[in-house]
N, CA, C and O atoms as a GROMACS GRO file, in nm:
protein
  580
    1UNK      N    1   0.086  -0.117   0.000
    1UNK     CA    2   0.000   0.000   0.000
    1UNK      C    3   0.091   0.124   0.000
    1UNK      O    4   0.181   0.133   0.084
    2UNK      N    5   0.070   0.219  -0.091
    2UNK     CA    6   0.150   0.342  -0.091
    2UNK      C    7   0.136   0.415   0.043
    2UNK      O    8   0.031   0.410   0.107
    3UNK      N    9   0.242   0.482   0.082
    3UNK     CA   10   0.249   0.545   0.215
    3UNK      C   11   0.133   0.641   0.240
    3UNK      O   12   0.073   0.638   0.348
    4UNK      N   13   0.101   0.726   0.145
    4UNK     CA   14  -0.006   0.824   0.164
    4UNK      C   15  -0.145   0.764   0.175
    4UNK      O   16  -0.235   0.825   0.231
    5UNK      N   17  -0.162   0.645   0.121
    5UNK     CA   18  -0.293   0.580   0.125
    5UNK      C   19  -0.334   0.542   0.267
    5UNK      O   20  -0.453   0.542   0.298
    6UNK      N   21  -0.238   0.512   0.352
    6UNK     CA   22  -0.268   0.476   0.491
    6UNK      C   23  -0.345   0.589   0.559
    6UNK      O   24  -0.447   0.565   0.624
    7UNK      N   25  -0.297   0.712   0.546
    7UNK     CA   26  -0.360   0.825   0.613
    7UNK      C   27  -0.497   0.855   0.553
    7UNK      O   28  -0.590   0.891   0.625
    8UNK      N   29  -0.509   0.840   0.423
    8UNK     CA   30  -0.638   0.861   0.358
    8UNK      C   31  -0.741   0.759   0.408
    8UNK      O   32  -0.854   0.794   0.440
    9UNK      N   33  -0.699   0.632   0.416
    9UNK     CA   34  -0.790   0.528   0.465
    9UNK      C   35  -0.826   0.550   0.612
    9UNK      O   36  -0.939   0.524   0.653
   10UNK      N   37  -0.730   0.598   0.689
   10UNK     CA   38  -0.757   0.628   0.830
   10UNK      C   39  -0.869   0.732   0.841
   10UNK      O   40  -0.964   0.713   0.917
   11UNK      N   41  -0.858   0.842   0.767
   11UNK     CA   42  -0.958   0.948   0.773
   11UNK      C   43  -1.093   0.896   0.724
   11UNK      O   44  -1.196   0.930   0.782
   12UNK      N   45  -1.094   0.816   0.620
   12UNK     CA   46  -1.220   0.757   0.574
   12UNK      C   47  -1.283   0.672   0.684
   12UNK      O   48  -1.405   0.668   0.698
   13UNK      N   49  -1.199   0.603   0.761
   13UNK     CA   50  -1.249   0.525   0.875
   13UNK      C   51  -1.308   0.614   0.983
   13UNK      O   52  -1.411   0.581   1.042
   14UNK      N   53  -1.244   0.727   1.009
   14UNK     CA   54  -1.298   0.823   1.107
   14UNK      C   55  -1.433   0.875   1.059
   14UNK      O   56  -1.528   0.882   1.137
   15UNK      N   57  -1.442   0.911   0.932
   15UNK     CA   58  -1.570   0.957   0.877
   15UNK      C   59  -1.677   0.849   0.895
   15UNK      O   60  -1.791   0.880   0.933
   16UNK      N   61  -1.642   0.725   0.869
   16UNK     CA   62  -1.738   0.615   0.882
   16UNK      C   63  -1.784   0.600   1.027
   16UNK      O   64  -1.904   0.583   1.054
   17UNK      N   65  -1.691   0.608   1.120
   17UNK     CA   66  -1.725   0.600   1.262
   17UNK      C   67  -1.818   0.714   1.303
   17UNK      O   68  -1.919   0.692   1.370
   18UNK      N   69  -1.783   0.837   1.263
   18UNK     CA   70  -1.867   0.952   1.297
   18UNK      C   71  -2.006   0.938   1.236
   18UNK      O   72  -2.105   0.973   1.301
   19UNK      N   73  -2.015   0.887   1.113
   19UNK     CA   74  -2.144   0.868   1.049
   19UNK      C   75  -2.229   0.770   1.129
   19UNK      O   76  -2.348   0.793   1.150
   20UNK      N   77  -2.168   0.660   1.175
   20UNK     CA   78  -2.242   0.562   1.257
   20UNK      C   79  -2.290   0.624   1.387
   20UNK      O   80  -2.405   0.606   1.427
   21UNK      N   81  -2.201   0.698   1.454
   21UNK     CA   82  -2.238   0.763   1.580
   21UNK      C   83  -2.354   0.860   1.560
   21UNK      O   84  -2.450   0.859   1.637
   22UNK      N   85  -2.344   0.943   1.457
   22UNK     CA   86  -2.446   1.045   1.435
   22UNK      C   87  -2.577   0.986   1.383
   22UNK      O   88  -2.683   1.045   1.404
   23UNK      N   89  -2.570   0.873   1.318
   23UNK     CA   90  -2.693   0.804   1.276
   23UNK      C   91  -2.767   0.752   1.399
   23UNK      O   92  -2.889   0.762   1.407
   24UNK      N   93  -2.693   0.698   1.493
   24UNK     CA   94  -2.754   0.642   1.614
   24UNK      C   95  -2.784   0.749   1.720
   24UNK      O   96  -2.874   0.730   1.803
   25UNK      N   97  -2.711   0.859   1.717
   25UNK     CA   98  -2.730   0.966   1.815
   25UNK      C   99  -2.730   1.100   1.741
   25UNK      O  100  -2.632   1.173   1.744
   26UNK      N  101  -2.842   1.133   1.673
   26UNK     CA  102  -2.845   1.251   1.586
   26UNK      C  103  -2.824   1.384   1.656
   26UNK      O  104  -2.789   1.482   1.590
   27UNK      N  105  -2.842   1.392   1.786
   27UNK     CA  106  -2.822   1.517   1.858
   27UNK      C  107  -2.683   1.529   1.920
   27UNK      O  108  -2.654   1.624   1.993
   28UNK      N  109  -2.598   1.434   1.891
   28UNK     CA  110  -2.461   1.435   1.943
   28UNK      C  111  -2.379   1.543   1.874
   28UNK      O  112  -2.377   1.551   1.751
   29UNK      N  113  -2.310   1.626   1.952
   29UNK     CA  114  -2.218   1.724   1.896
   29UNK      C  115  -2.077   1.672   1.916
   29UNK      O  116  -2.032   1.655   2.030
   30UNK      N  117  -2.008   1.647   1.808
   30UNK     CA  118  -1.870   1.600   1.815
   30UNK      C  119  -1.781   1.720   1.789
   30UNK      O  120  -1.792   1.787   1.686
   31UNK      N  121  -1.691   1.747   1.883
   31UNK     CA  122  -1.595   1.855   1.864
   31UNK      C  123  -1.464   1.793   1.819
   31UNK      O  124  -1.405   1.712   1.890
   32UNK      N  125  -1.420   1.832   1.700
   32UNK     CA  126  -1.293   1.784   1.649
   32UNK      C  127  -1.177   1.849   1.721
   32UNK      O  128  -1.192   1.954   1.784
   33UNK      N  129  -1.061   1.787   1.712
   33UNK     CA  130  -0.943   1.839   1.782
   33UNK      C  131  -0.827   1.848   1.685
   33UNK      O  132  -0.806   1.760   1.602
   34UNK      N  133  -0.752   1.956   1.697
   34UNK     CA  134  -0.637   1.979   1.610
   34UNK      C  135  -0.520   1.889   1.646
   34UNK      O  136  -0.430   1.870   1.565
   35UNK      N  137  -0.520   1.835   1.764
   35UNK     CA  138  -0.409   1.752   1.812
   35UNK      C  139  -0.276   1.824   1.804
   35UNK      O  140  -0.173   1.763   1.774
   36UNK      N  141  -0.279   1.953   1.830
   36UNK     CA  142  -0.156   2.031   1.837
   36UNK      C  143  -0.099   2.077   1.705
   36UNK      O  144   0.022   2.100   1.696
   37UNK      N  145  -0.179   2.091   1.602
   37UNK     CA  146  -0.121   2.138   1.479
   37UNK      C  147  -0.219   2.164   1.367
   37UNK      O  148  -0.184   2.148   1.251
   38UNK      N  149  -0.340   2.204   1.399
   38UNK     CA  150  -0.435   2.238   1.295
   38UNK      C  151  -0.476   2.121   1.209
   38UNK      O  152  -0.502   2.140   1.090
   39UNK      N  153  -0.482   2.001   1.263
   39UNK     CA  154  -0.516   1.883   1.183
   39UNK      C  155  -0.666   1.859   1.184
   39UNK      O  156  -0.716   1.764   1.246
   40UNK      N  157  -0.736   1.943   1.115
   40UNK     CA  158  -0.877   1.922   1.090
   40UNK      C  159  -0.898   1.962   0.944
   40UNK      O  160  -0.826   2.045   0.890
   41UNK      N  161  -0.996   1.902   0.883
   41UNK     CA  162  -1.015   1.923   0.740
   41UNK      C  163  -1.160   1.958   0.712
   41UNK      O  164  -1.248   1.939   0.797
   42UNK      N  165  -1.184   2.009   0.594
   42UNK     CA  166  -1.320   2.048   0.558
   42UNK      C  167  -1.416   1.929   0.556
   42UNK      O  168  -1.534   1.945   0.585
   43UNK      N  169  -1.367   1.811   0.522
   43UNK     CA  170  -1.452   1.693   0.521
   43UNK      C  171  -1.504   1.657   0.659
   43UNK      O  172  -1.619   1.617   0.674
   44UNK      N  173  -1.420   1.671   0.760
   44UNK     CA  174  -1.460   1.637   0.896
   44UNK      C  175  -1.566   1.733   0.948
   44UNK      O  176  -1.642   1.699   1.039
   45UNK      N  177  -1.571   1.853   0.889
   45UNK     CA  178  -1.668   1.952   0.935
   45UNK      C  179  -1.812   1.906   0.913
   45UNK      O  180  -1.903   1.952   0.982
   46UNK      N  181  -1.834   1.816   0.817
   46UNK     CA  182  -1.967   1.760   0.794
   46UNK      C  183  -2.015   1.684   0.917
   46UNK      O  184  -2.133   1.688   0.951
   47UNK      N  185  -1.924   1.615   0.982
   47UNK     CA  186  -1.957   1.531   1.098
   47UNK      C  187  -1.929   1.601   1.230
   47UNK      O  188  -1.996   1.577   1.330
   48UNK      N  189  -1.831   1.686   1.231
   48UNK     CA  190  -1.786   1.752   1.352
   48UNK      C  191  -1.782   1.902   1.326
   48UNK      O  192  -1.676   1.956   1.292
   49UNK      N  193  -1.896   1.970   1.340
   49UNK     CA  194  -1.904   2.111   1.299
   49UNK      C  195  -1.836   2.210   1.395
   49UNK      O  196  -1.844   2.331   1.376
   50UNK      N  197  -1.771   2.158   1.496
   50UNK     CA  198  -1.700   2.242   1.592
   50UNK      C  199  -1.563   2.182   1.615
   50UNK      O  200  -1.549   2.061   1.630
   51UNK      N  201  -1.460   2.268   1.617
   51UNK     CA  202  -1.322   2.220   1.633
   51UNK      C  203  -1.251   2.294   1.745
   51UNK      O  204  -1.286   2.406   1.781
   52UNK      N  205  -1.152   2.229   1.797
   52UNK     CA  206  -1.060   2.288   1.894
   52UNK      C  207  -0.930   2.308   1.815
   52UNK      O  208  -0.856   2.212   1.793
   53UNK      N  209  -0.901   2.433   1.771
   53UNK     CA  210  -0.794   2.454   1.674
   53UNK      C  211  -0.651   2.429   1.724
   53UNK      O  212  -0.560   2.411   1.643
   54UNK      N  213  -0.631   2.428   1.855
   54UNK     CA  214  -0.496   2.402   1.905
   54UNK      C  215  -0.503   2.368   2.052
   54UNK      O  216  -0.588   2.419   2.125
   55UNK      N  217  -0.413   2.282   2.096
   55UNK     CA  218  -0.404   2.253   2.239
   55UNK      C  219  -0.338   2.367   2.315
   55UNK      O  220  -0.340   2.370   2.438
   56UNK      N  221  -0.280   2.460   2.244
   56UNK     CA  222  -0.217   2.577   2.305
   56UNK      C  223  -0.326   2.676   2.343
   56UNK      O  224  -0.386   2.739   2.256
   57UNK      N  225  -0.353   2.690   2.471
   57UNK     CA  226  -0.460   2.779   2.517
   57UNK      C  227  -0.407   2.911   2.573
   57UNK      O  228  -0.482   2.986   2.635
   58UNK      N  229  -0.278   2.940   2.552
   58UNK     CA  230  -0.223   3.069   2.595
   58UNK      C  231  -0.290   3.180   2.515
   58UNK      O  232  -0.291   3.176   2.392
   59UNK      N  233  -0.343   3.279   2.583
   59UNK     CA  234  -0.421   3.383   2.517
   59UNK      C  235  -0.340   3.458   2.412
   59UNK      O  236  -0.390   3.483   2.303
   60UNK      N  237  -0.218   3.495   2.443
   60UNK     CA  238  -0.137   3.569   2.347
   60UNK      C  239  -0.109   3.486   2.222
   60UNK      O  240  -0.113   3.538   2.111
   61UNK      N  241  -0.081   3.359   2.239
   61UNK     CA  242  -0.055   3.273   2.125
   61UNK      C  243  -0.182   3.242   2.047
   61UNK      O  244  -0.178   3.217   1.926
   62UNK      N  245  -0.295   3.242   2.116
   62UNK     CA  246  -0.423   3.216   2.049
   62UNK      C  247  -0.457   3.327   1.950
   62UNK      O  248  -0.534   3.305   1.856
   63UNK      N  249  -0.403   3.445   1.969
   63UNK     CA  250  -0.427   3.553   1.872
   63UNK      C  251  -0.385   3.509   1.733
   63UNK      O  252  -0.461   3.525   1.637
   64UNK      N  253  -0.264   3.453   1.721
   64UNK     CA  254  -0.216   3.405   1.592
   64UNK      C  255  -0.296   3.284   1.545
   64UNK      O  256  -0.330   3.273   1.427
   65UNK      N  257  -0.325   3.194   1.636
   65UNK     CA  258  -0.400   3.073   1.600
   65UNK      C  259  -0.538   3.110   1.546
   65UNK      O  260  -0.581   3.057   1.444
   66UNK      N  261  -0.605   3.201   1.614
   66UNK     CA  262  -0.739   3.242   1.571
   66UNK      C  263  -0.733   3.319   1.439
   66UNK      O  264  -0.818   3.300   1.352
   67UNK      N  265  -0.632   3.405   1.424
   67UNK     CA  266  -0.619   3.481   1.299
   67UNK      C  267  -0.602   3.386   1.181
   67UNK      O  268  -0.664   3.405   1.076
   68UNK      N  269  -0.518   3.286   1.198
   68UNK     CA  270  -0.498   3.189   1.090
   68UNK      C  271  -0.620   3.104   1.064
   68UNK      O  272  -0.654   3.077   0.949
   69UNK      N  273  -0.688   3.062   1.170
   69UNK     CA  274  -0.806   2.977   1.154
   69UNK      C  275  -0.918   3.052   1.084
   69UNK      O  276  -0.991   2.995   1.004
   70UNK      N  277  -0.932   3.181   1.116
   70UNK     CA  278  -1.039   3.260   1.056
   70UNK      C  279  -1.019   3.283   0.906
   70UNK      O  280  -1.112   3.326   0.838
   71UNK      N  281  -0.901   3.256   0.854
   71UNK     CA  282  -0.880   3.270   0.710
   71UNK      C  283  -0.959   3.165   0.632
   71UNK      O  284  -0.995   3.188   0.516
   72UNK      N  285  -0.984   3.052   0.693
   72UNK     CA  286  -1.051   2.943   0.622
   72UNK      C  287  -1.181   2.896   0.685
   72UNK      O  288  -1.261   2.830   0.620
   73UNK      N  289  -1.203   2.928   0.811
   73UNK     CA  290  -1.319   2.875   0.882
   73UNK      C  291  -1.397   2.988   0.949
   73UNK      O  292  -1.338   3.087   0.992
   74UNK      N  293  -1.530   2.974   0.957
   74UNK     CA  294  -1.610   3.077   1.025
   74UNK      C  295  -1.594   3.068   1.177
   74UNK      O  296  -1.554   2.965   1.230
   75UNK      N  297  -1.627   3.178   1.245
   75UNK     CA  298  -1.618   3.183   1.391
   75UNK      C  299  -1.697   3.073   1.459
   75UNK      O  300  -1.658   3.024   1.564
   76UNK      N  301  -1.808   3.034   1.400
   76UNK     CA  302  -1.895   2.933   1.462
   76UNK      C  303  -1.828   2.797   1.472
   76UNK      O  304  -1.878   2.710   1.544
   77UNK      N  305  -1.718   2.777   1.404
   77UNK     CA  306  -1.654   2.647   1.396
   77UNK      C  307  -1.557   2.620   1.512
   77UNK      O  308  -1.550   2.507   1.559
   78UNK      N  309  -1.483   2.719   1.557
   78UNK     CA  310  -1.378   2.687   1.653
   78UNK      C  311  -1.407   2.735   1.794
   78UNK      O  312  -1.446   2.850   1.817
   79UNK      N  313  -1.387   2.644   1.888
   79UNK     CA  314  -1.410   2.670   2.030
   79UNK      C  315  -1.295   2.750   2.089
   79UNK      O  316  -1.181   2.739   2.046
   80UNK      N  317  -1.329   2.829   2.186
   80UNK     CA  318  -1.230   2.906   2.260
   80UNK      C  319  -1.259   2.893   2.409
   80UNK      O  320  -1.374   2.904   2.452
   81UNK      N  321  -1.156   2.870   2.486
   81UNK     CA  322  -1.175   2.855   2.630
   81UNK      C  323  -1.089   2.954   2.706
   81UNK      O  324  -0.975   2.982   2.670
   82UNK      N  325  -1.147   3.006   2.813
   82UNK     CA  326  -1.069   3.084   2.909
   82UNK      C  327  -1.001   2.981   2.998
   82UNK      O  328  -1.068   2.906   3.069
   83UNK      N  329  -0.870   2.978   2.993
   83UNK     CA  330  -0.797   2.878   3.072
   83UNK      C  331  -0.730   2.944   3.192
   83UNK      O  332  -0.726   3.066   3.206
   84UNK      N  333  -0.677   2.860   3.276
   84UNK     CA  334  -0.615   2.904   3.401
   84UNK      C  335  -0.479   2.970   3.374
   84UNK      O  336  -0.418   2.949   3.269
   85UNK      N  337  -0.434   3.047   3.470
   85UNK     CA  338  -0.298   3.103   3.467
   85UNK      C  339  -0.225   3.059   3.593
   85UNK      O  340  -0.288   3.038   3.697
   86UNK      N  341  -0.094   3.045   3.585
   86UNK     CA  342  -0.016   3.060   3.462
   86UNK      C  343  -0.055   2.952   3.361
   86UNK      O  344  -0.094   2.842   3.398
   87UNK      N  345  -0.044   2.988   3.234
   87UNK     CA  346  -0.083   2.899   3.127
   87UNK      C  347  -0.002   2.770   3.134
   87UNK      O  348   0.118   2.772   3.162
   88UNK      N  349  -0.068   2.658   3.107
   88UNK     CA  350  -0.002   2.528   3.116
   88UNK      C  351   0.106   2.503   3.012
   88UNK      O  352   0.197   2.424   3.036
   89UNK      N  353   0.097   2.570   2.897
   89UNK     CA  354   0.196   2.547   2.793
   89UNK      C  355   0.318   2.638   2.805
   89UNK      O  356   0.431   2.592   2.798
   90UNK      N  357   0.294   2.768   2.824
   90UNK     CA  358   0.405   2.863   2.821
   90UNK      C  359   0.428   2.935   2.954
   90UNK      O  360   0.520   3.016   2.968
   91UNK      N  361   0.342   2.905   3.052
   91UNK     CA  362   0.354   2.961   3.188
   91UNK      C  363   0.328   3.110   3.194
   91UNK      O  364   0.360   3.174   3.294
   92UNK      N  365   0.270   3.169   3.088
   92UNK     CA  366   0.241   3.313   3.084
   92UNK      C  367   0.122   3.344   3.174
   92UNK      O  368   0.029   3.264   3.185
   93UNK      N  369   0.127   3.458   3.237
   93UNK     CA  370   0.014   3.506   3.317
   93UNK      C  371  -0.048   3.624   3.243
   93UNK      O  372   0.017   3.724   3.216
   94UNK      N  373  -0.175   3.609   3.211
   94UNK     CA  374  -0.251   3.716   3.147
   94UNK      C  375  -0.374   3.744   3.232
   94UNK      O  376  -0.420   3.660   3.309
   95UNK      N  377  -0.427   3.864   3.216
   95UNK     CA  378  -0.543   3.902   3.297
   95UNK      C  379  -0.667   3.824   3.254
   95UNK      O  380  -0.679   3.781   3.140
   96UNK      N  381  -0.757   3.806   3.348
   96UNK     CA  382  -0.884   3.740   3.320
   96UNK      C  383  -0.958   3.816   3.211
   96UNK      O  384  -1.019   3.756   3.123
   97UNK      N  385  -0.954   3.948   3.217
   97UNK     CA  386  -1.023   4.032   3.117
   97UNK      C  387  -0.970   4.004   2.976
   97UNK      O  388  -1.050   3.988   2.884
   98UNK      N  389  -0.838   3.997   2.959
   98UNK     CA  390  -0.779   3.968   2.828
   98UNK      C  391  -0.820   3.830   2.780
   98UNK      O  392  -0.857   3.812   2.664
   99UNK      N  393  -0.815   3.732   2.869
   99UNK     CA  394  -0.853   3.596   2.832
   99UNK      C  395  -0.999   3.589   2.790
   99UNK      O  396  -1.033   3.521   2.693
  100UNK      N  397  -1.085   3.660   2.864
  100UNK     CA  398  -1.228   3.659   2.832
  100UNK      C  399  -1.256   3.729   2.700
  100UNK      O  400  -1.334   3.680   2.618
  101UNK      N  401  -1.194   3.843   2.679
  101UNK     CA  402  -1.223   3.919   2.557
  101UNK      C  403  -1.180   3.844   2.433
  101UNK      O  404  -1.253   3.842   2.334
  102UNK      N  405  -1.064   3.783   2.435
  102UNK     CA  406  -1.017   3.710   2.318
  102UNK      C  407  -1.103   3.588   2.290
  102UNK      O  408  -1.135   3.560   2.174
  103UNK      N  409  -1.140   3.516   2.392
  103UNK     CA  410  -1.212   3.391   2.371
  103UNK      C  411  -1.360   3.412   2.342
  103UNK      O  412  -1.433   3.315   2.321
  104UNK      N  413  -1.406   3.535   2.340
  104UNK     CA  414  -1.546   3.562   2.312
  104UNK      C  415  -1.584   3.543   2.166
  104UNK      O  416  -1.702   3.541   2.132
  105UNK      N  417  -1.486   3.529   2.078
  105UNK     CA  418  -1.515   3.512   1.936
  105UNK      C  419  -1.530   3.364   1.905
  105UNK      O  420  -1.432   3.290   1.905
  106UNK      N  421  -1.652   3.321   1.879
  106UNK     CA  422  -1.682   3.181   1.858
  106UNK      C  423  -1.741   3.120   1.983
  106UNK      O  424  -1.764   3.191   2.081
  107UNK      N  425  -1.766   2.989   1.981
  107UNK     CA  426  -1.821   2.922   2.099
  107UNK      C  427  -1.727   2.936   2.219
  107UNK      O  428  -1.609   2.904   2.210
  108UNK      N  429  -1.781   2.985   2.330
  108UNK     CA  430  -1.703   3.018   2.450
  108UNK      C  431  -1.712   2.909   2.556
  108UNK      O  432  -1.818   2.851   2.578
  109UNK      N  433  -1.601   2.881   2.619
  109UNK     CA  434  -1.598   2.788   2.730
  109UNK      C  435  -1.498   2.833   2.835
  109UNK      O  436  -1.415   2.921   2.810
  110UNK      N  437  -1.507   2.773   2.952
  110UNK     CA  438  -1.413   2.800   3.060
  110UNK      C  439  -1.353   2.669   3.106
  110UNK      O  440  -1.425   2.570   3.121
  111UNK      N  441  -1.224   2.667   3.128
  111UNK     CA  442  -1.159   2.550   3.186
  111UNK      C  443  -1.075   2.599   3.303
  111UNK      O  444  -0.953   2.614   3.295
  112UNK      N  445  -1.146   2.621   3.411
  112UNK     CA  446  -1.086   2.677   3.532
  112UNK      C  447  -1.136   2.601   3.655
  112UNK      O  448  -1.245   2.544   3.653
  113UNK      N  449  -1.056   2.601   3.759
  113UNK     CA  450  -1.101   2.548   3.887
  113UNK      C  451  -1.172   2.661   3.960
  113UNK      O  452  -1.108   2.749   4.016
  114UNK      N  453  -1.304   2.657   3.960
  114UNK     CA  454  -1.380   2.766   4.022
  114UNK      C  455  -1.349   2.780   4.171
  114UNK      O  456  -1.362   2.889   4.227
  115UNK      N  457  -1.308   2.672   4.235
  115UNK     CA  458  -1.275   2.678   4.377
  115UNK      C  459  -1.148   2.758   4.403
  115UNK      O  460  -1.125   2.803   4.515
  116UNK      N  461  -1.065   2.778   4.301
  116UNK     CA  462  -0.940   2.852   4.317
  116UNK      C  463  -0.955   3.000   4.284
  116UNK      O  464  -0.858   3.075   4.291
  117UNK      N  465  -1.075   3.043   4.248
  117UNK     CA  466  -1.096   3.182   4.207
  117UNK      C  467  -1.150   3.266   4.323
  117UNK      O  468  -1.219   3.216   4.412
  118UNK      N  469  -1.118   3.394   4.318
  118UNK     CA  470  -1.169   3.488   4.418
  118UNK      C  471  -1.313   3.525   4.384
  118UNK      O  472  -1.360   3.499   4.272
  119UNK      N  473  -1.382   3.584   4.478
  119UNK     CA  474  -1.519   3.628   4.453
  119UNK      C  475  -1.526   3.729   4.338
  119UNK      O  476  -1.614   3.718   4.253
  120UNK      N  477  -1.434   3.829   4.333
  120UNK     CA  478  -1.438   3.922   4.218
  120UNK      C  479  -1.415   3.851   4.084
  120UNK      O  480  -1.475   3.890   3.983
  121UNK      N  481  -1.329   3.750   4.081
  121UNK     CA  482  -1.307   3.675   3.957
  121UNK      C  483  -1.433   3.599   3.917
  121UNK      O  484  -1.470   3.596   3.799
  122UNK      N  485  -1.498   3.537   4.014
  122UNK     CA  486  -1.622   3.466   3.984
  122UNK      C  487  -1.729   3.562   3.932
  122UNK      O  488  -1.805   3.528   3.841
  123UNK      N  489  -1.735   3.680   3.991
  123UNK     CA  490  -1.832   3.779   3.944
  123UNK      C  491  -1.799   3.825   3.803
  123UNK      O  492  -1.888   3.845   3.721
  124UNK      N  493  -1.670   3.843   3.774
  124UNK     CA  494  -1.628   3.883   3.639
  124UNK      C  495  -1.666   3.776   3.537
  124UNK      O  496  -1.706   3.808   3.426
  125UNK      N  497  -1.652   3.650   3.575
  125UNK     CA  498  -1.691   3.540   3.485
  125UNK      C  499  -1.842   3.542   3.464
  125UNK      O  500  -1.889   3.528   3.351
  126UNK      N  501  -1.916   3.560   3.570
  126UNK     CA  502  -2.062   3.568   3.559
  126UNK      C  503  -2.102   3.682   3.466
  126UNK      O  504  -2.185   3.664   3.378
  127UNK      N  505  -2.042   3.799   3.486
  127UNK     CA  506  -2.074   3.916   3.403
  127UNK      C  507  -2.036   3.892   3.257
  127UNK      O  508  -2.111   3.928   3.166
  128UNK      N  509  -1.921   3.831   3.235
  128UNK     CA  510  -1.876   3.803   3.098
  128UNK      C  511  -1.971   3.706   3.028
  128UNK      O  512  -2.003   3.724   2.910
  129UNK      N  513  -2.014   3.604   3.099
  129UNK     CA  514  -2.106   3.507   3.039
  129UNK      C  515  -2.240   3.573   3.004
  129UNK      O  516  -2.297   3.546   2.899
  130UNK      N  517  -2.288   3.659   3.092
  130UNK     CA  518  -2.413   3.732   3.062
  130UNK      C  519  -2.395   3.821   2.940
  130UNK      O  520  -2.483   3.824   2.853
  131UNK      N  521  -2.282   3.892   2.932
  131UNK     CA  522  -2.255   3.977   2.816
  131UNK      C  523  -2.246   3.891   2.689
  131UNK      O  524  -2.302   3.925   2.586
  132UNK      N  525  -2.174   3.778   2.700
  132UNK     CA  526  -2.156   3.689   2.586
  132UNK      C  527  -2.290   3.637   2.536
  132UNK      O  528  -2.315   3.636   2.415
  133UNK      N  529  -2.376   3.595   2.627
  133UNK     CA  530  -2.507   3.544   2.587
  133UNK      C  531  -2.586   3.649   2.510
  133UNK      O  532  -2.656   3.616   2.414
  134UNK      N  533  -2.575   3.774   2.551
  134UNK     CA  534  -2.650   3.881   2.484
  134UNK      C  535  -2.594   3.912   2.345
  134UNK      O  536  -2.665   3.970   2.262
  135UNK      N  537  -2.470   3.875   2.319
  135UNK     CA  538  -2.404   3.903   2.190
  135UNK      C  539  -2.368   3.776   2.113
  135UNK      O  540  -2.303   3.784   2.009
  136UNK      N  541  -2.409   3.662   2.164
  136UNK     CA  542  -2.364   3.534   2.108
  136UNK      C  543  -2.388   3.521   1.958
  136UNK      O  544  -2.300   3.475   1.886
  137UNK      N  545  -2.506   3.561   1.910
  137UNK     CA  546  -2.532   3.544   1.768
  137UNK      C  547  -2.430   3.619   1.683
  137UNK      O  548  -2.381   3.564   1.584
  138UNK      N  549  -2.398   3.741   1.720
  138UNK     CA  550  -2.298   3.817   1.647
  138UNK      C  551  -2.160   3.754   1.661
  138UNK      O  552  -2.088   3.742   1.562
  139UNK      N  553  -2.121   3.714   1.782
  139UNK     CA  554  -1.988   3.663   1.808
  139UNK      C  555  -1.964   3.525   1.747
  139UNK      O  556  -1.850   3.491   1.716
  140UNK      N  557  -2.068   3.447   1.730
  140UNK     CA  558  -2.054   3.314   1.674
  140UNK      C  559  -2.082   3.313   1.523
  140UNK      O  560  -2.017   3.241   1.448
  141UNK      N  561  -2.178   3.393   1.481
  141UNK     CA  562  -2.222   3.389   1.340
  141UNK      C  563  -2.190   3.515   1.262
  141UNK      O  564  -2.223   3.524   1.143
  142UNK      N  565  -2.127   3.615   1.326
  142UNK     CA  566  -2.099   3.740   1.259
  142UNK      C  567  -1.992   3.726   1.152
  142UNK      O  568  -1.922   3.626   1.144
  143UNK      N  569  -1.982   3.827   1.070
  143UNK     CA  570  -1.884   3.830   0.961
  143UNK      C  571  -1.780   3.938   0.986
  143UNK      O  572  -1.816   4.053   1.016
  144UNK      N  573  -1.653   3.903   0.975
  144UNK     CA  574  -1.545   4.000   0.983
  144UNK      C  575  -1.507   4.040   0.842
  144UNK      O  576  -1.484   3.954   0.757
  145UNK      N  577  -1.501   4.168   0.816
  145UNK     CA  578  -1.459   4.213   0.683
  145UNK      C  579  -1.349   4.315   0.694
  145UNK      O  580  -1.301   4.365   0.593
   0.00000   0.00000   0.00000
């Protein structure tokens, strides 16, 4: 078997698996994962309409990741999470406000230990989520020109 055929057959197998899952569970949302390097394709979007574009959740680095992803994919496709600081990948400390503002473009999530947060931080998260909900249609489905 030619070397490139292995990877093609693998992806066809993934598509087949996703098709079976979605046939049996039509309301299942499968979020694809970049596995650390933007490894998602337009074909997978049929089965997995939401992706995690990079395991790198550092806010400053996500600026470049999001800019590149937006060249080919709409905001509604890629998830963004407010992660803990210091960041697990690069150990950078960024403000909660910066993390929240950047991750508001597209589907928003939080991956934080709420027990480790102060009351003002919890209130800021609550306020951000309320703001996000009021603007979600624009932030997820809007067009950047």
